[in-house]
C-alpha positions as CSV (number, residue, x, y, z in Angstrom):
1,X,0.0,0.0,0.0
2,X,1.3,3.4,-0.9
3,X,0.4,6.2,1.5
4,X,0.0,9.9,0.4
5,X,3.5,10.9,-0.6
6,X,4.9,14.3,-1.4
7,X,6.4,14.2,-5.0
8,X,8.5,16.8,-6.8
9,X,8.4,16.9,-10.6
10,X,10.5,18.9,-13.0
11,X,9.0,20.6,-16.0
12,X,11.0,21.2,-19.2
13,X,10.7,24.0,-21.7
14,X,9.2,21.6,-24.2
15,X,6.4,20.7,-21.8
16,X,5.6,24.4,-21.4
17,X,5.8,25.2,-25.1
18,X,3.3,22.6,-26.1
19,X,1.1,23.2,-23.0
20,X,1.2,19.6,-21.9
21,X,1.8,18.7,-18.3
22,X,0.4,15.2,-17.5
23,X,-0.7,14.7,-13.9
24,X,1.8,12.9,-11.7
25,X,3.5,11.2,-14.6
26,X,5.9,13.8,-16.0
27,X,8.7,12.3,-17.9
28,X,11.3,15.0,-18.4
29,X,14.4,15.1,-20.5
30,X,16.7,18.1,-20.5
31,X,17.0,20.8,-17.9
32,X,14.1,21.4,-15.6
33,X,12.9,25.0,-15.5
34,X,11.1,24.8,-12.2
35,X,9.8,22.3,-9.7
36,X,6.2,21.6,-8.6
37,X,5.4,19.7,-5.4
38,X,2.1,18.0,-4.8
39,X,0.8,15.5,-2.2
40,X,-0.8,12.4,-3.7
41,X,-3.8,10.7,-2.1
42,X,-3.3,7.1,-1.0
43,X,-3.2,4.3,-3.6
44,X,-4.6,1.3,-2.0
45,X,-5.0,-2.0,-3.9
46,X,-5.7,-4.2,-0.9
47,X,-9.4,-4.7,-2.1
48,X,-8.3,-6.1,-5.5
49,X,-10.4,-9.1,-6.3
50,X,-10.3,-9.4,-10.1
51,X,-7.7,-11.8,-11.6
52,X,-7.7,-10.4,-15.1
53,X,-8.7,-6.9,-16.1
54,X,-8.1,-3.3,-15.0
55,X,-7.7,-1.6,-11.6
56,X,-6.7,1.8,-10.5
57,X,-7.8,5.1,-8.9
58,X,-9.6,8.2,-10.1
59,X,-8.4,11.5,-8.8
60,X,-9.8,15.0,-9.3
61,X,-7.3,17.9,-9.6
62,X,-8.6,21.4,-9.0
63,X,-6.8,24.7,-8.5
64,X,-3.5,26.2,-9.1
65,X,-0.5,23.9,-9.6
66,X,1.8,26.6,-11.0
67,X,5.3,27.0,-9.6
68,X,5.7,29.1,-6.5
69,X,2.7,28.9,-4.2
70,X,0.7,26.0,-5.6
71,X,-2.6,25.8,-3.8
72,X,-4.5,23.1,-5.7
73,X,-6.1,20.0,-4.3
74,X,-6.1,16.4,-5.5
75,X,-9.1,14.3,-4.2
76,X,-10.1,10.7,-4.8
77,X,-13.6,10.7,-6.4
78,X,-16.5,8.4,-7.3
79,X,-17.1,8.3,-11.0
80,X,-18.3,5.9,-13.7
81,X,-15.5,4.5,-15.7
82,X,-16.6,3.3,-19.1
83,X,-14.4,0.9,-21.1
84,X,-14.5,0.9,-24.9
85,X,-12.6,-1.0,-27.6
86,X,-9.8,1.2,-29.0
87,X,-11.3,4.3,-30.7
88,X,-9.9,6.9,-33.0
89,X,-10.8,10.6,-33.3
90,X,-13.4,9.9,-36.1
91,X,-15.5,8.0,-33.5
92,X,-15.6,10.8,-31.0
93,X,-18.0,13.8,-31.0
94,X,-16.4,16.8,-29.4
95,X,-18.0,18.0,-26.2
96,X,-18.2,21.2,-24.2
97,X,-14.5,21.7,-23.8
98,X,-11.2,20.0,-24.7
99,X,-11.0,16.4,-23.4
100,X,-14.8,16.1,-23.3
101,X,-16.8,14.1,-25.8
102,X,-20.6,14.1,-26.0
103,X,-20.6,10.7,-27.9
104,X,-18.3,7.8,-28.4
105,X,-19.4,6.0,-31.5
106,X,-18.7,2.5,-30.3
107,X,-20.4,0.0,-28.0
108,X,-19.0,0.1,-24.4
109,X,-17.4,-3.2,-23.3
110,X,-18.3,-2.6,-19.7
111,X,-18.4,0.0,-16.9
112,X,-17.8,0.3,-13.2
113,X,-18.1,3.0,-10.6
114,X,-15.0,4.0,-8.4
115,X,-15.6,4.0,-4.7
116,X,-15.1,6.9,-2.2
117,X,-11.3,6.3,-2.2
118,X,-11.3,6.6,-6.0
119,X,-10.6,2.8,-6.3
120,X,-12.1,0.8,-9.2
121,X,-11.6,-2.6,-10.7
122,X,-13.2,-4.4,-13.6
123,X,-12.9,-7.8,-15.2
124,X,-11.9,-7.5,-18.9
125,X,-10.8,-9.9,-21.6
126,X,-7.2,-9.6,-23.1
127,X,-6.9,-6.8,-25.6
128,X,-6.6,-3.0,-26.0
129,X,-9.1,-0.6,-24.6
130,X,-9.9,3.1,-24.3
131,X,-11.0,4.2,-20.8
132,X,-13.3,7.2,-20.4
133,X,-14.8,8.8,-17.2
134,X,-18.3,10.1,-17.1
135,X,-18.4,13.7,-16.1
136,X,-22.0,14.8,-16.1
137,X,-23.5,13.8,-19.5
138,X,-20.1,13.7,-21.3
139,X,-17.2,11.4,-21.5
140,X,-13.8,12.7,-20.3
141,X,-10.5,11.4,-21.7
142,X,-7.3,13.1,-20.7
143,X,-5.2,11.5,-23.5
144,X,-3.5,8.8,-21.3
145,X,-6.4,6.5,-20.7
146,X,-5.5,3.7,-23.1
147,X,-4.7,0.3,-21.7
148,X,-3.7,-3.2,-22.8
149,X,-4.9,-6.2,-20.8
150,X,-2.7,-9.3,-20.9
151,X,-4.1,-12.8,-20.1
152,X,-4.2,-13.7,-16.4
153,X,-3.0,-10.2,-15.4
154,X,-4.5,-7.0,-13.9
155,X,-3.3,-3.8,-15.6
156,X,-3.2,-0.7,-13.4
157,X,-4.5,2.7,-14.8
158,X,-4.5,5.8,-12.6
159,X,-7.0,8.3,-14.0
160,X,-6.5,12.0,-13.4
161,X,-9.4,14.3,-14.0
162,X,-7.5,17.6,-14.4
163,X,-9.6,20.0,-16.5
164,X,-10.0,22.4,-13.5
165,X,-6.2,22.4,-12.8
166,X,-4.1,25.4,-13.8
167,X,-0.5,24.5,-14.9
């Protein structure tokens, strides 16, 4: 079990120029321009019962995570996680803002709701999948929600809902 840990991440000039700062999974190369420190909620997999499929946590990021006096919050949340076969952009109808889609033109494979700690798990067959989160009437996809399930294995996917975070 991982407890809430304080993490420090470096951000490169390339990340700033393209406006991309993935939540808690920053892979940097080159010289860091500044550091951002955040406290992660707990990642607890002790309730894992599936033997093949997907498990992880859903966290909601809100507020200011810019360098200096970052004052944002990261909270585990209850959300519906909807699993689809791999989809491409032609199968997505744009929603109210970037990362949101009003329609996914594919049949869902399955869905599950995360609990109050953000934990979710779902039985899935081997293969590739696109994982979306229901936010109101729309589907949210932050660009890193693709997963591959191997036979007799549980893949882990941590989902960050970060459309209300400022970087």
